[in-house]
MOPAC internal coordinates of N, CA, C and O (Angstrom, degrees):
PM7 1SCF
backbone

  N    0.0000 0     0.00 0     0.00 0    0    0    0
  C    1.3687 1     0.00 0     0.00 0    1    0    0
  C    1.5911 1   107.60 1     0.00 0    2    1    0
  O    1.2310 1   126.20 1   -51.48 1    3    2    1
  N    1.4185 1   105.68 1   128.52 1    3    2    1
  C    1.5246 1   114.91 1  -178.49 1    5    3    2
  C    1.4763 1   107.69 1   -97.94 1    6    5    3
  O    1.2310 1   123.54 1   -46.74 1    7    6    5
  N    1.3997 1   110.81 1   133.26 1    7    6    5
  C    1.5173 1   114.10 1   175.84 1    9    7    6
  C    1.5639 1   106.73 1  -100.95 1   10    9    7
  O    1.2310 1   123.12 1   -42.69 1   11   10    9
  N    1.2827 1   111.63 1   137.31 1   11   10    9
  C    1.3757 1   119.48 1   171.79 1   13   11   10
  C    1.6954 1   111.29 1  -130.57 1   14   13   11
  O    1.2310 1   123.01 1   -42.55 1   15   14   13
  N    1.2834 1   111.84 1   137.45 1   15   14   13
  C    1.4554 1   118.57 1   173.63 1   17   15   14
  C    1.5140 1   114.15 1  -122.20 1   18   17   15
  O    1.2310 1   115.93 1   -55.05 1   19   18   17
  N    1.1450 1   125.33 1   124.95 1   19   18   17
  C    1.4489 1   130.37 1   164.57 1   21   19   18
  C    1.5413 1   116.04 1  -101.75 1   22   21   19
  O    1.2310 1   121.23 1   -65.82 1   23   22   21
  N    1.2926 1   115.25 1   114.18 1   23   22   21
  C    1.3701 1   119.86 1  -174.52 1   25   23   22
  C    1.5343 1   118.17 1   -94.09 1   26   25   23
  O    1.2310 1   116.85 1   -64.31 1   27   26   25
  N    1.3251 1   123.59 1   115.69 1   27   26   25
  C    1.5243 1   124.24 1  -171.42 1   29   27   26
  C    1.4583 1   104.31 1  -122.83 1   30   29   27
  O    1.2310 1   121.37 1   -31.92 1   31   30   29
  N    1.3159 1   114.99 1   148.08 1   31   30   29
  C    1.5568 1   125.22 1   166.08 1   33   31   30
  C    1.4423 1   109.79 1  -100.02 1   34   33   31
  O    1.2310 1   122.20 1   -32.36 1   35   34   33
  N    1.3231 1   113.39 1   147.64 1   35   34   33
  C    1.5095 1   119.18 1   176.38 1   37   35   34
  C    1.5651 1   105.86 1  -134.63 1   38   37   35
  O    1.2310 1   121.28 1   -50.07 1   39   38   37
  N    1.2488 1   115.15 1   129.93 1   39   38   37
  C    1.5305 1   119.55 1   170.97 1   41   39   38
  C    1.4919 1   106.37 1   -74.32 1   42   41   39
  O    1.2310 1   121.55 1   -46.22 1   43   42   41
  N    1.3506 1   114.64 1   133.78 1   43   42   41
  C    1.5299 1   118.91 1   172.77 1   45   43   42
  C    1.5160 1   110.42 1   -57.78 1   46   45   43
  O    1.2310 1   121.55 1   -35.94 1   47   46   45
  N    1.3216 1   114.65 1   144.06 1   47   46   45
  C    1.4773 1   126.63 1  -172.58 1   49   47   46
  C    1.4537 1   120.38 1    63.46 1   50   49   47
  O    1.2310 1   120.25 1  -159.31 1   51   50   49
  N    1.3939 1   117.12 1    20.69 1   51   50   49
  C    1.4550 1   121.23 1   179.04 1   53   51   50
  C    1.4871 1   105.75 1  -133.96 1   54   53   51
  O    1.2310 1   117.98 1   -15.37 1   55   54   53
  N    1.4121 1   121.46 1   164.63 1   55   54   53
  C    1.3318 1   128.83 1   168.13 1   57   55   54
  C    1.5984 1   112.09 1   -96.16 1   58   57   55
  O    1.2310 1   121.54 1   179.92 1   59   58   57
  N    1.3066 1   114.66 1    -0.08 1   59   58   57
  C    1.4553 1   118.02 1  -176.82 1   61   59   58
  C    1.5486 1   109.22 1   -71.85 1   62   61   59
  O    1.2310 1   119.51 1   -43.39 1   63   62   61
  N    1.3696 1   118.53 1   136.61 1   63   62   61
  C    1.3256 1   120.12 1   173.30 1   65   63   62
  C    1.5683 1   106.72 1  -125.63 1   66   65   63
  O    1.2310 1   119.31 1   -28.99 1   67   66   65
  N    1.2916 1   118.93 1   151.01 1   67   66   65
  C    1.4301 1   121.24 1  -178.31 1   69   67   66
  C    1.5420 1   105.05 1  -126.56 1   70   69   67
  O    1.2310 1   118.38 1   -57.72 1   71   70   69
  N    1.3436 1   120.69 1   122.28 1   71   70   69
  C    1.4540 1   125.72 1  -179.33 1   73   71   70
  C    1.5522 1   105.07 1   -66.76 1   74   73   71
  O    1.2310 1   122.12 1   -44.56 1   75   74   73
  N    1.3669 1   113.55 1   135.44 1   75   74   73
  C    1.3865 1   118.02 1   176.82 1   77   75   74
  C    1.6616 1   109.66 1  -106.85 1   78   77   75
  O    1.2310 1   119.91 1   127.70 1   79   78   77
  N    1.3607 1   117.78 1   -52.30 1   79   78   77
  C    1.3877 1   125.76 1   173.35 1   81   79   78
  C    1.3713 1   109.47 1  -164.93 1   82   81   79
  O    1.2310 1   123.68 1    -4.89 1   83   82   81
  N    1.3604 1   110.56 1   175.11 1   83   82   81
  C    1.4749 1   123.89 1   165.76 1   85   83   82
  C    1.4317 1   114.50 1  -121.08 1   86   85   83
  O    1.2310 1   118.00 1   -39.16 1   87   86   85
  N    1.3409 1   121.41 1   140.84 1   87   86   85
  C    1.4358 1   123.35 1   177.42 1   89   87   86
  C    1.5495 1   109.14 1  -124.71 1   90   89   87
  O    1.2310 1   121.45 1   -50.23 1   91   90   89
  N    1.2542 1   114.83 1   129.77 1   91   90   89
  C    1.4726 1   121.89 1   171.63 1   93   91   90
  C    1.5421 1   107.10 1  -127.62 1   94   93   91
  O    1.2310 1   120.90 1   -81.05 1   95   94   93
  N    1.3959 1   115.88 1    98.95 1   95   94   93
  C    1.3428 1   113.35 1   173.99 1   97   95   94
  C    1.4669 1   118.67 1   -67.21 1   98   97   95
  O    1.2310 1   119.63 1   -38.95 1   99   98   97
  N    1.2905 1   118.31 1   141.05 1   99   98   97
  C    1.4400 1   118.28 1  -178.12 1  101   99   98
  C    1.6203 1   110.45 1   -64.53 1  102  101   99
  O    1.2310 1   121.39 1   -34.28 1  103  102  101
  N    1.3241 1   114.94 1   145.72 1  103  102  101
  C    1.3884 1   119.84 1  -173.50 1  105  103  102
  C    1.5708 1   104.49 1   -82.27 1  106  105  103
  O    1.2310 1   116.69 1   167.45 1  107  106  105
  N    1.2669 1   123.90 1   -12.55 1  107  106  105
  C    1.4827 1   118.32 1   173.18 1  109  107  106
  C    1.4909 1   117.90 1   -75.00 1  110  109  107
  O    1.2310 1   119.66 1   174.04 1  111  110  109
  N    1.4185 1   118.26 1    -5.96 1  111  110  109
  C    1.3663 1   117.87 1   172.85 1  113  111  110
  C    1.5134 1   110.77 1   -74.37 1  114  113  111
  O    1.2310 1   122.13 1   -69.55 1  115  114  113
  N    1.3597 1   113.53 1   110.45 1  115  114  113
  C    1.4769 1   117.13 1  -174.41 1  117  115  114
  C    1.5594 1   106.21 1  -125.36 1  118  117  115
  O    1.2310 1   117.36 1   175.76 1  119  118  117
  N    1.3635 1   122.64 1    -4.24 1  119  118  117
  C    1.3799 1   121.92 1   179.32 1  121  119  118
  C    1.6222 1   105.14 1   -92.86 1  122  121  119
  O    1.2310 1   122.27 1   -40.41 1  123  122  121
  N    1.3190 1   113.26 1   139.59 1  123  122  121
  C    1.4435 1   117.20 1  -179.28 1  125  123  122
  C    1.5609 1   114.96 1   -62.61 1  126  125  123
  O    1.2310 1   121.34 1   158.15 1  127  126  125
  N    1.3316 1   115.04 1   -21.85 1  127  126  125
  C    1.4038 1   123.59 1   176.85 1  129  127  126
  C    1.5726 1   110.71 1   -67.02 1  130  129  127
  O    1.2310 1   119.41 1   159.56 1  131  130  129
  N    1.4480 1   118.73 1   -20.44 1  131  130  129
  C    1.3648 1   122.70 1  -175.55 1  133  131  130
  C    1.5301 1   108.34 1   -98.97 1  134  133  131
  O    1.2310 1   114.97 1   177.05 1  135  134  133
  N    1.2125 1   127.13 1    -2.95 1  135  134  133
  C    1.3599 1   128.94 1   179.40 1  137  135  134
  C    1.6040 1   114.29 1   -57.64 1  138  137  135
  O    1.2310 1   120.61 1   -24.47 1  139  138  137
  N    1.2735 1   116.43 1   155.53 1  139  138  137
  C    1.4691 1   117.17 1  -179.65 1  141  139  138
  C    1.5832 1   108.95 1    86.22 1  142  141  139
  O    1.2310 1   125.61 1     9.47 1  143  142  141
  N    1.3158 1   106.83 1  -170.53 1  143  142  141
  C    1.5883 1   117.03 1  -178.54 1  145  143  142
  C    1.5111 1   102.20 1   -74.73 1  146  145  143
  O    1.2310 1   121.31 1   -29.15 1  147  146  145
  N    1.3975 1   115.10 1   150.85 1  147  146  145
  C    1.4478 1   117.12 1   165.21 1  149  147  146
  C    1.6352 1   109.09 1   -81.42 1  150  149  147
  O    1.2310 1   122.63 1    -7.94 1  151  150  149
  N    1.3126 1   112.56 1   172.06 1  151  150  149
  C    1.3662 1   115.20 1  -176.86 1  153  151  150
  C    1.5747 1   110.77 1   -63.97 1  154  153  151
  O    1.2310 1   121.26 1   144.13 1  155  154  153
  N    1.3545 1   115.19 1   -35.87 1  155  154  153
  C    1.4560 1   118.55 1   178.75 1  157  155  154
  C    1.5044 1   112.97 1   -61.01 1  158  157  155
  O    1.2310 1   122.43 1   132.96 1  159  158  157
  N    1.3246 1   112.96 1   -47.04 1  159  158  157
  C    1.4428 1   125.80 1  -177.61 1  161  159  158
  C    1.4882 1   111.08 1   -61.43 1  162  161  159
  O    1.2310 1   119.97 1   136.09 1  163  162  161
  N    1.4204 1   117.66 1   -43.91 1  163  162  161
  C    1.4319 1   122.61 1   171.13 1  165  163  162
  C    1.5182 1   114.71 1   -58.99 1  166  165  163
  O    1.2310 1   122.17 1   134.93 1  167  166  165
  N    1.2461 1   113.45 1   -45.07 1  167  166  165
  C    1.4609 1   115.60 1  -175.64 1  169  167  166
  C    1.6145 1   107.97 1   -65.96 1  170  169  167
  O    1.2310 1   121.88 1   140.90 1  171  170  169
  N    1.3662 1   114.01 1   -39.10 1  171  170  169
  C    1.4223 1   117.61 1  -175.77 1  173  171  170
  C    1.4914 1   109.07 1   -64.12 1  174  173  171
  O    1.2310 1   120.68 1   133.38 1  175  174  173
  N    1.3421 1   116.30 1   -46.62 1  175  174  173
  C    1.4943 1   122.37 1   174.86 1  177  175  174
  C    1.4877 1   112.87 1   -55.19 1  178  177  175
  O    1.2310 1   117.66 1   128.99 1  179  178  177
  N    1.3717 1   122.06 1   -51.01 1  179  178  177
  C    1.3221 1   126.24 1  -175.29 1  181  179  178
  C    1.6636 1   112.13 1   -70.68 1  182  181  179
  O    1.2310 1   120.96 1   148.93 1  183  182  181
  N    1.3379 1   115.76 1   -31.07 1  183  182  181
  C    1.4176 1   118.62 1   176.09 1  185  183  182
  C    1.6273 1   115.76 1   -69.15 1  186  185  183
  O    1.2310 1   126.43 1   147.96 1  187  186  185
  N    1.4196 1   105.24 1   -32.04 1  187  186  185
  C    1.5400 1   113.17 1   178.28 1  189  187  186
  C    1.4060 1   112.68 1   -76.22 1  190  189  187
  O    1.2310 1   120.55 1   143.19 1  191  190  189
  N    1.3358 1   116.56 1   -36.81 1  191  190  189
  C    1.4259 1   122.79 1  -177.87 1  193  191  190
  C    1.5001 1   107.52 1   -70.45 1  194  193  191
  O    1.2310 1   118.81 1   139.13 1  195  194  193
  N    1.3853 1   119.87 1   -40.87 1  195  194  193
  C    1.4183 1   123.44 1   173.88 1  197  195  194
  C    1.3892 1   122.80 1   -56.01 1  198  197  195
  O    1.2310 1   122.17 1   145.31 1  199  198  197
  N    1.3960 1   113.45 1   -34.69 1  199  198  197
  C    1.4520 1   127.43 1   176.72 1  201  199  198
  C    1.5299 1   112.21 1   -71.94 1  202  201  199
  O    1.2310 1   123.32 1   140.62 1  203  202  201
  N    1.3387 1   111.24 1   -39.38 1  203  202  201
  C    1.4744 1   112.81 1  -176.74 1  205  203  202
  C    1.5623 1   109.68 1   -76.83 1  206  205  203
  O    1.2310 1   120.90 1   145.89 1  207  206  205
  N    1.3636 1   115.89 1   -34.11 1  207  206  205
  C    1.4986 1   119.92 1  -179.67 1  209  207  206
  C    1.5204 1   107.82 1   -67.06 1  210  209  207
  O    1.2310 1   121.82 1   133.50 1  211  210  209
  N    1.3132 1   114.13 1   -46.50 1  211  210  209
  C    1.4303 1   121.08 1  -176.53 1  213  211  210
  C    1.6940 1   107.49 1   -61.78 1  214  213  211
  O    1.2310 1   121.59 1   133.55 1  215  214  213
  N    1.1628 1   114.56 1   -46.45 1  215  214  213
  C    1.5693 1   117.62 1   179.68 1  217  215  214
  C    1.4261 1   107.38 1   -54.71 1  218  217  215
  O    1.2310 1   116.77 1   130.24 1  219  218  217
  N    1.3511 1   123.74 1   -49.76 1  219  218  217
  C    1.4916 1   128.81 1  -175.25 1  221  219  218
  C    1.5148 1   110.62 1   -61.76 1  222  221  219
  O    1.2310 1   122.91 1   135.11 1  223  222  221
  N    1.4295 1   112.02 1   -44.89 1  223  222  221
  C    1.4911 1   120.64 1   178.83 1  225  223  222
  C    1.5610 1   112.11 1   -58.55 1  226  225  223
  O    1.2310 1   121.14 1   137.10 1  227  226  225
  N    1.3257 1   115.42 1   -42.90 1  227  226  225
  C    1.4987 1   123.69 1   179.47 1  229  227  226
  C    1.5006 1   106.32 1   -64.22 1  230  229  227
  O    1.2310 1   118.40 1   127.30 1  231  230  229
  N    1.3254 1   120.66 1   -52.70 1  231  230  229
  C    1.4832 1   122.07 1  -179.31 1  233  231  230
  C    1.4949 1   112.68 1   -60.31 1  234  233  231
  O    1.2310 1   118.38 1   139.23 1  235  234  233
  N    1.3522 1   120.69 1   -40.77 1  235  234  233
  C    1.3840 1   123.77 1   172.91 1  237  235  234
  C    1.5395 1   113.07 1   -56.55 1  238  237  235
  O    1.2310 1   121.93 1   129.60 1  239  238  237
  N    1.2894 1   113.91 1   -50.40 1  239  238  237
  C    1.4534 1   119.18 1   176.73 1  241  239  238
  C    1.5086 1   112.06 1   -61.43 1  242  241  239
  O    1.2310 1   118.49 1   137.44 1  243  242  241
  N    1.2185 1   120.47 1   -42.56 1  243  242  241
  C    1.5475 1   121.05 1   179.57 1  245  243  242
  C    1.5294 1   103.92 1   -59.18 1  246  245  243
  O    1.2310 1   116.39 1   133.74 1  247  246  245
  N    1.2316 1   124.46 1   -46.26 1  247  246  245
  C    1.5757 1   123.67 1  -176.66 1  249  247  246
  C    1.4390 1   111.11 1   -58.51 1  250  249  247
  O    1.2310 1   119.61 1   138.15 1  251  250  249
  N    1.3461 1   118.35 1   -41.85 1  251  250  249
  C    1.4511 1   124.03 1  -175.94 1  253  251  250
  C    1.5287 1   108.50 1   -72.66 1  254  253  251
  O    1.2310 1   119.31 1   148.81 1  255  254  253
  N    1.2771 1   118.92 1   -31.19 1  255  254  253
  C    1.5924 1   118.15 1   178.41 1  257  255  254
  C    1.4877 1   115.62 1   -75.01 1  258  257  255
  O    1.2310 1   120.54 1   155.59 1  259  258  257
  N    1.4116 1   116.57 1   -24.41 1  259  258  257
  C    1.5314 1   119.30 1   179.44 1  261  259  258
  C    1.5267 1   108.27 1   -70.76 1  262  261  259
  O    1.2310 1   120.40 1   -62.41 1  263  262  261
  N    1.3377 1   116.83 1   117.59 1  263  262  261
  C    1.4363 1   120.26 1  -175.60 1  265  263  262
  C    1.6041 1   108.30 1   -81.27 1  266  265  263
  O    1.2310 1   121.16 1   146.02 1  267  266  265
  N    1.4191 1   115.38 1   -33.98 1  267  266  265
  C    1.5006 1   114.06 1  -173.70 1  269  267  266
  C    1.4880 1   106.55 1   -98.05 1  270  269  267
  O    1.2310 1   116.44 1   176.74 1  271  270  269
  N    1.2954 1   124.38 1    -3.26 1  271  270  269
  C    1.4038 1   120.16 1  -176.77 1  273  271  270
  C    1.5238 1   114.72 1    89.74 1  274  273  271
  O    1.2310 1   117.61 1   179.31 1  275  274  273
  N    1.2723 1   122.15 1    -0.69 1  275  274  273
  C    1.4061 1   126.40 1  -175.44 1  277  275  274
  C    1.5707 1   107.17 1  -121.80 1  278  277  275
  O    1.2310 1   122.55 1   -26.17 1  279  278  277
  N    1.3504 1   112.73 1   153.83 1  279  278  277
  C    1.4807 1   117.41 1  -179.79 1  281  279  278
  C    1.6024 1   109.53 1   -85.15 1  282  281  279
  O    1.2310 1   121.92 1   -38.23 1  283  282  281
  N    1.1700 1   113.93 1   141.77 1  283  282  281
  C    1.5275 1   123.92 1   170.53 1  285  283  282
  C    1.4060 1   114.74 1   -74.13 1  286  285  283
  O    1.2310 1   118.28 1   -20.40 1  287  286  285
  N    1.2243 1   120.88 1   159.60 1  287  286  285
  C    1.4938 1   123.37 1   173.88 1  289  287  286
  C    1.4634 1   109.22 1   -68.00 1  290  289  287
  O    1.2310 1   122.61 1   -42.41 1  291  290  289
  N    1.4244 1   112.61 1   137.59 1  291  290  289
  C    1.3688 1   116.41 1   179.44 1  293  291  290
  C    1.5964 1   114.29 1   -83.36 1  294  293  291
  O    1.2310 1   118.48 1   -56.84 1  295  294  293
  N    1.3116 1   120.51 1   123.16 1  295  294  293
  C    1.3251 1   118.98 1   173.96 1  297  295  294
  C    1.5284 1   119.46 1  -107.07 1  298  297  295
  O    1.2310 1   120.56 1   179.58 1  299  298  297
  N    1.2599 1   116.53 1    -0.42 1  299  298  297
  C    1.4632 1   123.03 1  -174.58 1  301  299  298
  C    1.4667 1   107.01 1  -139.82 1  302  301  299
  O    1.2310 1   118.42 1   -62.10 1  303  302  301
  N    1.3695 1   120.63 1   117.90 1  303  302  301
  C    1.4510 1   124.00 1  -173.24 1  305  303  302
  C    1.5750 1   106.81 1  -108.79 1  306  305  303
  O    1.2310 1   118.88 1  -175.16 1  307  306  305
  N    1.2235 1   119.74 1     4.84 1  307  306  305
  C    1.5771 1   116.54 1  -179.07 1  309  307  306
  C    1.4811 1   106.84 1   -69.37 1  310  309  307
  O    1.2310 1   126.49 1   -28.77 1  311  310  309
  N    1.4093 1   105.12 1   151.23 1  311  310  309
  C    1.5756 1   115.12 1   177.59 1  313  311  310
  C    1.4996 1   103.20 1   -72.00 1  314  313  311
  O    1.2310 1   123.54 1   -23.02 1  315  314  313
  N    1.3851 1   110.82 1   156.98 1  315  314  313
  C    1.5254 1   119.72 1   170.26 1  317  315  314
  C    1.6029 1   108.03 1  -114.67 1  318  317  315
  O    1.2310 1   121.38 1   -32.58 1  319  318  317
  N    1.3179 1   114.97 1   147.42 1  319  318  317
  C    1.5037 1   115.55 1   173.91 1  321  319  318
  C    1.4993 1   101.16 1  -114.50 1  322  321  319
  O    1.2310 1   123.59 1   -51.27 1  323  322  321
  N    1.4343 1   110.71 1   128.73 1  323  322  321
  C    1.4840 1   118.91 1   169.97 1  325  323  322
  C    1.5566 1   105.46 1   -99.17 1  326  325  323
  O    1.2310 1   119.30 1   -45.44 1  327  326  325
  N    1.2474 1   118.95 1   134.56 1  327  326  325
  C    1.4239 1   126.74 1   167.49 1  329  327  326
  C    1.5677 1   108.87 1   -90.82 1  330  329  327
  O    1.2310 1   120.11 1   -62.94 1  331  330  329
  N    1.2458 1   117.40 1   117.06 1  331  330  329
  C    1.4342 1   123.14 1   179.02 1  333  331  330
  C    1.5682 1   109.14 1  -115.25 1  334  333  331
  O    1.2310 1   120.09 1   -13.18 1  335  334  333
  N    1.2879 1   117.44 1   166.82 1  335  334  333
  C    1.4140 1   121.01 1   178.96 1  337  335  334
  C    1.4813 1   115.36 1   -61.51 1  338  337  335
  O    1.2310 1   121.13 1   164.74 1  339  338  337
  N    1.2954 1   115.44 1   -15.26 1  339  338  337
  C    1.5281 1   119.62 1  -177.61 1  341  339  338
  C    1.5807 1   110.75 1  -112.88 1  342  341  339
  O    1.2310 1   118.73 1  -168.77 1  343  342  341
  N    1.3079 1   120.04 1    11.23 1  343  342  341
  C    1.3523 1   126.94 1   179.80 1  345  343  342
  C    1.6306 1   117.85 1   128.92 1  346  345  343
  O    1.2310 1   120.01 1     7.73 1  347  346  345
  N    1.1795 1   117.59 1  -172.27 1  347  346  345
  C    1.5010 1   122.94 1  -175.27 1  349  347  346
  C    1.5597 1   104.54 1  -100.91 1  350  349  347
  O    1.2310 1   121.75 1   -37.75 1  351  350  349
  N    1.4584 1   114.26 1   142.25 1  351  350  349
  C    1.2979 1   122.81 1  -175.76 1  353  351  350
  C    1.6366 1   107.51 1  -129.77 1  354  353  351
  O    1.2310 1   119.39 1   -66.18 1  355  354  353
  N    1.2378 1   118.78 1   113.82 1  355  354  353
  C    1.3714 1   119.85 1  -176.26 1  357  355  354
  C    1.5980 1   109.21 1   -88.75 1  358  357  355
  O    1.2310 1   119.77 1   -49.09 1  359  358  357
  N    1.3515 1   118.05 1   130.91 1  359  358  357
  C    1.4341 1   123.14 1  -175.09 1  361  359  358
  C    1.4992 1   113.72 1  -135.78 1  362  361  359
  O    1.2310 1   120.77 1   -43.96 1  363  362  361
  N    1.3037 1   116.13 1   136.04 1  363  362  361
  C    1.4557 1   123.35 1   179.00 1  365  363  362
  C    1.5377 1   103.80 1  -119.87 1  366  365  363
  O    1.2310 1   123.03 1   -46.55 1  367  366  365
  N    1.2433 1   111.80 1   133.45 1  367  366  365
  C    1.5170 1   119.55 1  -179.48 1  369  367  366
  C    1.5590 1   107.05 1  -101.98 1  370  369  367
  O    1.2310 1   125.25 1   -49.17 1  371  370  369
  N    1.4400 1   107.52 1   130.83 1  371  370  369
  C    1.4920 1   118.68 1  -174.77 1  373  371  370
  C    1.5105 1   107.20 1  -111.86 1  374  373  371
  O    1.2310 1   116.00 1  -142.07 1  375  374  373
  N    1.2742 1   125.21 1    37.93 1  375  374  373
  C    1.4619 1   123.79 1   176.70 1  377  375  374
  C    1.4871 1   111.74 1    79.80 1  378  377  375
  O    1.2310 1   117.10 1   129.98 1  379  378  377
  N    1.2220 1   123.13 1   -50.02 1  379  378  377
  C    1.3953 1   119.93 1  -176.18 1  381  379  378
  C    1.6290 1   113.28 1  -111.70 1  382  381  379
  O    1.2310 1   121.11 1   144.45 1  383  382  381
  N    1.2440 1   115.48 1   -35.55 1  383  382  381
  C    1.5667 1   119.98 1   174.78 1  385  383  382
  C    1.5320 1   108.30 1  -136.18 1  386  385  383
  O    1.2310 1   125.14 1   -18.77 1  387  386  385
  N    1.3512 1   107.73 1   161.23 1  387  386  385
  C    1.5004 1   119.66 1   171.40 1  389  387  386
  C    1.5341 1   111.08 1   -86.30 1  390  389  387
  O    1.2310 1   121.69 1   -50.66 1  391  390  389
  N    1.2033 1   114.38 1   129.34 1  391  390  389
  C    1.4897 1   119.77 1   171.67 1  393  391  390
  C    1.5730 1   112.64 1   -97.63 1  394  393  391
  O    1.2310 1   117.31 1   -49.26 1  395  394  393
  N    1.1325 1   122.72 1   130.74 1  395  394  393
  C    1.4235 1   123.84 1   176.22 1  397  395  394
  C    1.5685 1   112.74 1   -93.95 1  398  397  395
  O    1.2310 1   121.79 1   -49.85 1  399  398  397
  N    1.2187 1   114.18 1   130.15 1  399  398  397
  C    1.5259 1   118.20 1  -174.59 1  401  399  398
  C    1.4921 1   109.42 1   -94.88 1  402  401  399
  O    1.2310 1   120.10 1   180.00 1  403  402  401

């Protein structure tokens, strides 16, 4: 029997889901010490989750900063790197939303 897990995030109050990752544990793991996510799978899951959360926080912060409700002209297109407790996240702002690289 093959196990497959698809991990999605859903914002409260919406039907929107955001795919985070898929996990398919190898069927050859038969030792109880190998149960659960591997270290690599856990790191991938956590890194993807951190990128999604950081992107939403930057977009929310951007909306609060705009006093007139409109976007200002963009003069600088360089990516920014945010150091978080769980690693670094590179973000490029495209006028309306932040895109995580």
